[in-house]
FIDO-946965 format. One line per 10 residues: number of its first residue (from 0); their letters; for each residue x, y, z of C-alpha. Coordinates in pm, whole numbers. Example, Ala and Ser with C-alpha at 12.3 -4.5 7.8 and 13.67 -1.06 7.14 Angstrom:
# FIDO-946965
0	as	1230:-450:780 | 1367:-106:714
This chain:
# FIDO-946965
0	xxxxxxxxxx	5920:-2814:-4919 | 6033:-3171:-4879 | 6344:-3284:-5059 | 6296:-3496:-5370 | 6607:-3705:-5423 | 6697:-3888:-5742 | 6876:-4220:-5754 | 7209:-4096:-5886 | 7508:-4211:-5683 | 7662:-3927:-5491
10	xxxxxxxxxx	8027:-3855:-5553 | 8254:-4035:-5312 | 7988:-4276:-5188 | 8156:-4582:-5040 | 8045:-4916:-5186 | 8325:-5135:-5054 | 8279:-5355:-4748 | 8366:-5176:-4427 | 8648:-5294:-4204 | 8448:-5385:-3899
20	xxxxxxxxxx	8421:-5565:-3571 | 8081:-5715:-3491 | 7949:-5930:-3211 | 7615:-6094:-3148 | 7471:-6033:-2803 | 7193:-6169:-2586 | 7092:-5896:-2343 | 6875:-5961:-2035 | 6634:-5677:-1962 | 6332:-5601:-1748
30	xxxxxxxxxx	6049:-5426:-1930 | 5716:-5297:-1802 | 5432:-5112:-1973 | 5063:-5032:-1944 | 4925:-5259:-2215 | 4581:-5286:-2361 | 4363:-5583:-2265 | 4178:-5717:-2568 | 3885:-5956:-2577 | 4023:-6166:-2858
40	xxxxxxxxxx	4126:-6529:-2879 | 4435:-6613:-3080 | 4345:-6727:-3432 | 4380:-7104:-3476 | 4347:-7125:-3854 | 4439:-6916:-4154 | 4067:-6851:-4204 | 4067:-6694:-3858 | 4362:-6475:-3957 | 4190:-6348:-4271
50	xxxxxxxxxx	3873:-6281:-4072 | 4077:-6071:-3828 | 4243:-5875:-4110 | 3907:-5805:-4273 | 3762:-5690:-3941 | 4068:-5473:-3873 | 4048:-5300:-4211 | 3671:-5255:-4235 | 3589:-4889:-4307 | 3396:-4715:-4033
60	xxxxxxxxxx	3519:-4950:-3762 | 3794:-4918:-3503 | 3880:-5275:-3408 | 4113:-5159:-3130 | 3832:-4973:-2954 | 3584:-5252:-3019 | 3804:-5521:-2862 | 3960:-5315:-2581 | 3827:-5402:-2235 | 4077:-5207:-2025
70	xxxxxxxxxx	4445:-5176:-1941 | 4688:-5378:-1733 | 5053:-5342:-1640 | 5263:-5609:-1808 | 5613:-5672:-1671 | 5870:-5938:-1733 | 6227:-6052:-1771 | 6320:-6076:-2135 | 6619:-6146:-2357 | 6698:-5917:-2649
80	xxxxxxxxxx	6908:-6045:-2939 | 7131:-5777:-3090 | 7437:-5722:-3305 | 7684:-5450:-3210 | 7934:-5331:-3471 | 8216:-5079:-3465 | 8486:-4975:-3714 | 8814:-5166:-3707 | 8995:-4862:-3571 | 8772:-4842:-3265
90	xxxxxxxxxx	8422:-4741:-3157 | 8259:-4427:-3284 | 8168:-4151:-3044 | 7810:-4170:-3175 | 7605:-4489:-3163 | 7315:-4558:-3395 | 7035:-4772:-3250 | 6855:-4947:-3538 | 6495:-5069:-3502 | 6353:-5289:-3778
100	xxxxxxxxxx	5995:-5293:-3896 | 5727:-5555:-3957 | 5832:-5849:-4170 | 6200:-5838:-4080 | 6449:-5890:-3801 | 6771:-5701:-3731 | 6930:-5837:-4050 | 6731:-5571:-4240 | 7009:-5330:-4145 | 7291:-5564:-4248
110	xxxxxxxxxx	7132:-5762:-4529 | 7373:-6036:-4640 | 7254:-6095:-4999 | 7499:-5992:-5273 | 7796:-5985:-5035 | 7633:-5732:-4799 | 7599:-5477:-5079 | 7274:-5353:-4920 | 7417:-5321:-4569 | 7331:-4996:-4393
120	xxxxxxxxxx	7563:-5103:-4112 | 7862:-5105:-4347 | 7791:-4753:-4467 | 7748:-4626:-4110 | 8078:-4784:-4009 | 8248:-4622:-4307 | 8133:-4287:-4165 | 8284:-4370:-3826 | 7969:-4470:-3638 | 7905:-4769:-3417
130	xxxxxxxxxx	7574:-4950:-3467 | 7339:-5148:-3246 | 7077:-5347:-3439 | 6839:-5560:-3236 | 6541:-5789:-3281 | 6235:-5616:-3139 | 6090:-5774:-2826 | 5869:-6061:-2938 | 6041:-6108:-3274 | 6331:-6307:-3416
140	xxxxxxxxxx	6584:-6430:-3163 | 6451:-6202:-2888 | 6204:-6337:-2632 | 5862:-6418:-2770 | 5542:-6378:-2571 | 5165:-6371:-2577 | 5096:-6217:-2920 | 4778:-6036:-2821 | 4801:-5895:-2469 | 5179:-5892:-2416
150	xxxxxxxxxx	5372:-5822:-2737 | 5230:-5477:-2805 | 5377:-5143:-2908 | 5385:-5014:-2551 | 5595:-5298:-2411 | 5828:-5292:-2711 | 5886:-4919:-2669 | 5960:-4978:-2301 | 6218:-5237:-2405 | 6378:-4991:-2647
160	xxxxxxxxxx	6391:-4731:-2371 | 6561:-4977:-2137 | 6815:-5077:-2402 | 6895:-4713:-2478 | 6946:-4632:-2111 | 7177:-4932:-2073 | 7376:-4826:-2379 | 7415:-4472:-2242 | 7534:-4608:-1910 | 7775:-4860:-2071
170	xxxxxxxxxx	7572:-5131:-1898 | 7523:-5370:-2190 | 7735:-5683:-2136 | 7991:-5709:-2414 | 7994:-5340:-2510 | 8266:-5148:-2328 | 8255:-4829:-2534 | 8126:-4498:-2398 | 7916:-4298:-2643 | 7876:-3923:-2631
180	xxxxxxxxxx	7570:-3930:-2860 | 7301:-4182:-2946 | 7084:-4154:-3257 | 6782:-4372:-3327 | 6699:-4493:-3677 | 6379:-4685:-3742 | 6210:-4844:-4039 | 5831:-4862:-4078 | 5693:-5005:-3752 | 6040:-4946:-3610
190	xxxxxxxxxx	5990:-4578:-3694 | 5657:-4588:-3513 | 5836:-4722:-3206 | 6114:-4463:-3240 | 5846:-4193:-3253 | 5684:-4344:-2945 | 6019:-4363:-2764 | 6093:-3991:-2786 | 5730:-3907:-2709 | 5763:-4109:-2389
200	xxxxxxxxxx	6111:-3977:-2304 | 6198:-3663:-2504 | 6557:-3645:-2377 | 6659:-4003:-2451 | 6783:-3952:-2809 | 7020:-3702:-2969 | 6849:-3736:-3306 | 6595:-3956:-3481 | 6553:-4080:-3838 | 6214:-4221:-3933
210	xxxxxxxxxx	6243:-4421:-4255 | 5941:-4557:-4441 | 5712:-4336:-4233 | 5437:-4077:-4228 | 5157:-3982:-3987 | 4878:-4067:-4232 | 4705:-4390:-4118 | 4463:-4407:-4410 | 4678:-4637:-4621 | 4754:-4905:-4361
220	xxxxxxxxxx	4450:-5111:-4471 | 4597:-5134:-4822 | 4916:-5272:-4672 | 4732:-5517:-4446 | 4510:-5651:-4722 | 4801:-5673:-4965 | 5011:-5870:-4715 | 4796:-6185:-4753 | 4885:-6284:-4397 | 4854:-6630:-4247
230	xxxxxxxxxx	4962:-6796:-3922 | 5339:-6769:-3894 | 5374:-7128:-3774 | 5233:-7246:-4105 | 5596:-7227:-4220 | 5836:-7482:-4070 | 6107:-7217:-4024 | 5865:-7015:-3805 | 5725:-7307:-3609 | 5854:-7160:-3280
240	xxxxxxxxxx	5591:-6885:-3297 | 5258:-6954:-3126 | 4918:-6886:-3279 | 4857:-6511:-3294 | 5175:-6431:-3481 | 5099:-6367:-3849 | 5320:-6339:-4155 | 5308:-6259:-4526 | 5215:-6575:-4717 | 5373:-6523:-5059
250	xxxxxxxxxx	5662:-6356:-5237 | 5418:-6156:-5448 | 5247:-6014:-5140 | 5585:-5906:-5001 | 5667:-5740:-5333 | 5338:-5551:-5340 | 5389:-5408:-4993 | 5763:-5335:-4989 | 5922:-5324:-5336 | 5869:-5049:-5591
260	xxxxxxxxxx	5828:-5153:-5956 | 6162:-5196:-6134 | 6365:-5089:-5827 | 6480:-5424:-5693 | 6676:-5740:-5760 | 6447:-6047:-5765 | 6713:-6236:-5567 | 6683:-5980:-5287 | 6304:-6009:-5289 | 6331:-6387:-5260
270	xxxxxxxxxx	6588:-6363:-4979 | 6369:-6116:-4791 | 6077:-6357:-4814 | 6279:-6660:-4706 | 6415:-6479:-4399 | 6100:-6278:-4321 | 5960:-6257:-3969 | 5603:-6221:-3843 | 5426:-5959:-3640 | 5192:-6004:-3347
280	xxxxxxxxxx	4823:-5923:-3349 | 4891:-5711:-3040 | 5117:-5490:-3252 | 4839:-5444:-3506 | 4595:-5341:-3234 | 4829:-5089:-3066 | 5029:-4939:-3352 | 4818:-4626:-3393 | 4829:-4551:-3022 | 5208:-4536:-3035
290	xxxxxxxxxx	5227:-4243:-3275 | 4894:-4066:-3306 | 4965:-3778:-3063 | 5189:-3472:-3115 | 5548:-3529:-3006 | 5728:-3305:-2752 | 6074:-3412:-2875 | 6317:-3120:-2909 | 6602:-3278:-3106 | 6666:-3304:-3482
300	xxxxxxxxxx	6423:-3515:-3687 | 6445:-3663:-4036 | 6168:-3846:-4219 | 6278:-4031:-4534 | 6025:-4235:-4731 | 6015:-4394:-5074 | 5810:-4220:-5341 | 5606:-4538:-5402 | 5561:-4631:-5034 | 5232:-4819:-4992
310	xxxxxxxxxx	5149:-4827:-4617 | 5237:-4466:-4538 | 5169:-4291:-4869 | 4930:-4516:-5060 | 5187:-4555:-5336 | 5249:-4184:-5404 | 5417:-3973:-5135 | 5405:-3661:-5350 | 5028:-3678:-5408 | 4968:-3378:-5180
320	xxxxxxxxxx	5125:-3038:-5120 | 5292:-3037:-4875 | 5395:-3398:-4930 | 5265:-3672:-4702 | 5603:-3722:-4524 | 5650:-3347:-4489 | 5325:-3322:-4293 | 5493:-3513:-4008 | 5650:-3178:-3916 | 5317:-3071:-3764
330	xxxxxxxxxx	5375:-3331:-3491 | 5725:-3202:-3408 | 5663:-2839:-3324 | 5959:-2831:-3082 | 6217:-3006:-3301 | 6545:-2818:-3340 | 6557:-2924:-3705 | 6319:-3111:-3934 | 6366:-3249:-4282 | 6148:-3472:-4499
340	xxxxxxxxxx	6296:-3651:-4798 | 6119:-3851:-5067 | 6340:-4105:-5244 | 6237:-4102:-5609 | 6144:-4445:-5741 | 6176:-4628:-5410 | 5912:-4825:-5223 | 5857:-4908:-4858 | 6154:-5145:-4826 | 6412:-4871:-4872
350	xxxxxxxxxx	6720:-5066:-4766 | 6658:-5350:-5010 | 6602:-5152:-5328 | 6835:-5020:-5596 | 6787:-4672:-5450 | 6962:-4766:-5125 | 7268:-4542:-5192 | 7042:-4237:-5199 | 6862:-4342:-4883 | 7180:-4412:-4689
360	xxxxxxxxxx	7359:-4097:-4801 | 7072:-3879:-4685 | 7044:-4052:-4348 | 7416:-4038:-4277 | 7452:-3680:-4399 | 7173:-3581:-4160 | 7338:-3756:-3864 | 7679:-3614:-3959 | 7544:-3261:-3957 | 7286:-3262:-3680
370	xx	7387:-3533:-3431 | 7753:-3636:-3450
């Protein structure tokens, strides 16, 4: 039975700002992956974007299969933007690698609104962990690329694998610490990539946490249609993205997809919209391929998802028995430990909702017990 967690603050939960040392990094990497080749021109207008979304969500059709013409190895030199943080009294022995989802950059994990009250990084530091939050390849301050045939799930997972290997080998410029353990925490599409990482390399992580996640793909069309996406470069602040990157058009669309009713501060919703980032069409076309197969990973696994999550639960994670997040266990037959938690009252954007203390406590308790 999955855990159903209420929103009550746990005794002793730390809400003060952590004493911390953080540094922004630009990390050169080489990444290579077998990408899909799709017969699709980048959309040039917002009408083209909506046409693509309608085609991608049409029942009875698999747009990935319909557009796929083959596979090709994509390789390149890229720069990854990241922020490394450690407690004031020195680095933790365990590092958490934090992968954001669609619509955000690495600031999702260290959200500045309300004096960093929503910061997951601060809570991890208070528990003695070091953190490494990065902008996914193709997004934010990391290198951008062709949004259809280059910036796909496979290449992004390869980049995450390279980063993790560098962190294990103390080979990231600017980070001198040696870590005995590395845990991976993802959100939404970042959870999909974390799943894909340990499927590709089952020994690379000492524990994974998949937030805002399930294995049920049936609700993704609701999310895509609700997002009301347009060309990212429609907005002046996103003008450095080429055609083929798409983004949520309105605050209300962001609310519908990420924020549970009555579980958020409107100022946080507005800040999330103003700092939001796009996704590539290549990510849309390759997302399912990154997490559809069973996973051979043998470490500890946690899935934690909001009760009202739209893309992975259709707005009700407890609609089935076992729950939708709990059914992820079928894909981790070799895991040393598995837990699925539903956060009562929360939506898809777990870190940015009033229920964040419950979410963070469960994640950190899991890592304390099963990874650290």
